[in-house]
C-alpha positions, 0 to 999 in steps of 0.5 A: 493486498497481493495485487497491490504488493505487486503493482507497487513493485512494478511502480517502483521499478519503472521509478528507478533508483530503488534497486530490486525491490521484491513484494515481500519488501513491499509488504514489509514497508506497508506494515511498517507505516500503517501497523501500529505496535512495536514490532509492525510485521510481528503485530501484522502477523499475529492480528489481521485487524492491526493494519490501519485501513483508514490511515492506508486509504487517506494516504493514497486517496490523493492518487484517484480522481472522480470519473468524468461523466456525460451530462445526460447520464 
């Protein structure tokens, strides 16, 4: 998650228009999107299983593609 936060911050900075975003702000945004509950940030801190990895995976999966392979492999 730390690597994902760092990469997300770097990508957000490259896109511009978002101002200065920190890894903590990026992680808070992820919690708001993928943690179920009234207070997602608090829920994520209390329950390590609160993050919905399935929903996260389906959300980011569109950014990944099959790797090309050679016909003889």
